[in-house]
Structures are given as C-alpha cells and as structure tokens.
C-alpha positions in Angstrom: -194.4 -53.0 51.4 -191.7 -54.3 53.5 -194.3 -57.0 55.3 -194.0 -60.8 55.3 -197.0 -62.6 54.1 -198.0 -66.1 54.6 -200.7 -68.7 55.5 -200.6 -71.2 58.7 -203.4 -72.4 60.8 -206.0 -71.9 58.0 -205.2 -68.1 58.3 -203.8 -65.3 55.9 -201.3 -63.2 58.0 -199.3 -60.3 57.7 -196.1 -59.7 59.9 -194.2 -56.4 60.4 -190.6 -57.2 61.5 -190.1 -53.7 62.7 -192.9 -53.5 65.1 -192.9 -57.4 65.9 -196.7 -57.5 65.1 -198.9 -60.2 63.2 -202.1 -59.1 61.8 -204.5 -62.0 60.9 -206.2 -60.9 57.6 -208.3 -63.6 56.7 -209.3 -65.5 59.8 -210.3 -69.1 58.2 -210.3 -71.1 55.4 -206.6 -70.6 53.8 -205.1 -73.0 52.5 -202.3 -71.8 50.4 -201.1 -68.2 49.4 -198.5 -66.5 47.5 -197.4 -63.0 46.5 -197.8 -62.0 42.8 -198.0 -58.4 40.8 -197.9 -56.5 44.0 -200.7 -58.6 45.7 -201.3 -61.6 47.8 -203.3 -64.7 46.1 -204.7 -67.2 48.5 -207.2 -70.1 48.0 -209.7 -72.0 50.2 -210.9 -75.6 49.0 -212.1 -74.7 45.8 -211.4 -70.7 45.2 -208.9 -68.2 44.3 -208.7 -65.2 46.0 -207.0 -61.6 45.7 -205.9 -59.4 48.9 -205.0 -56.2 47.4 -201.9 -54.4 49.1 -203.0 -50.8 48.9 -199.6 -48.5 48.3 -201.1 -46.2 50.8 -200.4 -49.1 53.7 -196.7 -49.1 53.1 -194.0 -47.9 55.6 -192.9 -44.4 54.8 -189.8 -42.8 56.1 -191.2 -39.4 55.6 -195.1 -37.9 54.7 -195.7 -34.8 52.7 -199.0 -33.1 52.3 -200.4 -29.9 51.6 -198.3 -27.3 49.7 -194.7 -27.6 48.9 -192.9 -25.1 46.9 -189.2 -25.4 44.9 -187.5 -28.6 44.3 -188.2 -31.7 45.8 -185.1 -34.3 46.1 -185.6 -37.6 47.7 -182.3 -38.9 48.4 -183.1 -42.2 50.9 -185.7 -44.1 52.3 -189.5 -44.1 51.2 -191.1 -40.9 50.8 -194.6 -40.9 50.6 -196.5 -37.7 49.0 -200.3 -37.6 49.4 -203.0 -35.1 48.6 -200.4 -32.4 48.2 -199.8 -29.2 45.8 -196.0 -29.8 44.8 -194.7 -26.6 42.6 -191.0 -27.7 41.4 -189.4 -30.3 40.2 -189.2 -34.0 42.1 -186.1 -36.1 41.8 -185.6 -39.2 43.3 -182.3 -40.7 44.0 -180.6 -43.9 43.5 -181.8 -46.4 46.3 -184.7 -44.1 47.5 -188.4 -44.7 47.1 -191.4 -42.7 46.0 -195.2 -43.0 46.5 -197.2 -40.0 44.9 -200.7 -40.3 45.5 -203.8 -38.0 44.6 -201.7 -35.2 44.4 -200.9 -31.8 41.8 -197.5 -31.4 40.6 -196.0 -28.4 38.8 -192.6 -29.6 37.1 -190.9 -32.8 36.0 -190.5 -36.0 37.9 -187.3 -37.9 37.5 -186.4 -41.6 39.2 -182.8 -42.8 38.3 -182.0 -45.6 40.2 -184.7 -45.4 42.8 -186.2 -48.6 44.5 -189.7 -48.2 44.1 -192.1 -45.5 42.0 -195.7 -45.4 42.4 -197.7 -42.8 40.7 -201.5 -43.3 41.6 -204.1 -40.8 40.8 -202.1 -37.4 40.3 -202.1 -34.7 37.9 -198.8 -34.1 36.8 -197.7 -31.2 34.6 -194.6 -32.0 33.3 -192.4 -34.9 31.9 -192.2 -38.2 33.9 -188.9 -40.3 33.3 -188.0 -43.7 35.1 -185.1 -45.5 34.5 -182.8 -47.7 35.7 -185.1 -48.4 39.2 -184.5 -51.8 41.1 -188.1 -52.6 42.6 -191.3 -52.0 41.2 -192.3 -49.2 39.1 -196.3 -48.6 39.0 -198.1 -45.8 37.4 -202.3 -45.4 37.7 -205.0 -43.2 36.5 -202.6 -40.3 36.3 -203.0 -37.0 34.2 -199.2 -36.5 32.9 -199.3 -33.4 30.6 -195.8 -34.0 29.0 -193.8 -37.2 27.6 -193.5 -40.5 30.2 -190.6 -42.2 29.3 -189.4 -45.3 31.3 -186.0 -47.2 30.4 -183.6 -50.2 31.8 -186.0 -50.6 35.1 -185.3 -54.0 36.1 -189.1 -55.0 36.4 -191.8 -54.0 33.8 -193.5 -51.5 34.7 -197.5 -52.1 35.9 -200.5 -49.8 35.9 -202.9 -48.4 33.2 -205.7 -45.6 32.7 -202.9 -42.8 32.4 -203.8 -40.1 30.4 -200.7 -38.7 28.8 -200.6 -36.0 26.7 -197.1 -36.2 25.2 -195.3 -39.6 23.7 -195.1 -42.4 26.2 -191.7 -44.5 25.3 -189.9 -47.5 26.6 -191.3 -49.4 29.2 -194.2 -47.1 29.6 -195.3 -47.1 25.9 -198.4 -49.0 26.9 -199.3 -47.4 29.9 -200.5 -43.8 28.4 -203.3 -43.2 26.2 
C-alpha cells in the first residue's frame, strides 16, 4: 500500500512518506513485526497477532465511483474503483494498478504487465485476464460470468470465494469455484 510498517518503542506504526506522517496502530506491547501475505504480523511476549491491511486504505492516484459508460483504460498510477457501475471493458496498462471493489462491470477486464490488481466483492460480466503482473494479484468474493485466466505473474495470485462461471486457468485455477 506504499506505506512503511515497523515496530519501535513497543509500538506498531505506519509511516506515510508522502505526507511525512506516522500513525501508531498498536500503542503498547509490540515486540517484533513483519509484513507477509499483504498483512502485518506482530508479537507481544507470548502471542502472534495479524493486522489486516485493507485494500481501501491504499493511496489512489484516481478514484472512480458511480456510473461510467464506455471503455476504461488505466495507463499509470493506482486507480481505485469503488461502488461503481462500469459498462465497457477495463484495460490496465503495464506498470499501472487497479483496485476494483464493490462494483458491477459489464465487459472484460484485462491487465498485462500491471503492477497490482485487486478485485474484491464485484460482479463481473465478462472474462478476466491477468498476466505478467509485477506486484500482487488478489481476487476475493467476486462473481465472474466468464473465464478467469492468470499467467506469468511474478507472484502467485491470492484470494478465494470467487464464483467463476467459466473455466479458471493458470495461476488462478484454484481461486474459482
């Protein structure tokens, strides 16, 4: 999400270098911390805890909500689409990122060479194809009316509970039902 996470002085913190701001997430008892699988894990004297990093907390260069008609091309930066109705194809260019949440799309979603792609709790009418991404790919609780294909991504896509009404193949074959 572009933030620096760490522990110091028995606290878990998040540092936003763009804003030069520190937020204390856990105020006492933190011994060690690490980032893994998109979340922060930390310990006290005897227990391990997980601090879930919500995709909606991420910094977005562009935010889209409401109704959008026609093709949508994401050429650079991080575009966050939330609670939207997209009628047309979504294409994510090389190096760009897409966070699509709680939305309805009518058209294919294609990302080739994207940085990050996160699809959470969407209804997608059309195929989803994600290939050669360099960052994280996360698909969770989506309804996809069409094939789901993931190939050549640098990191194994994560997620689950996706209802895919088409074949799920490649690195995403275990993410669909």
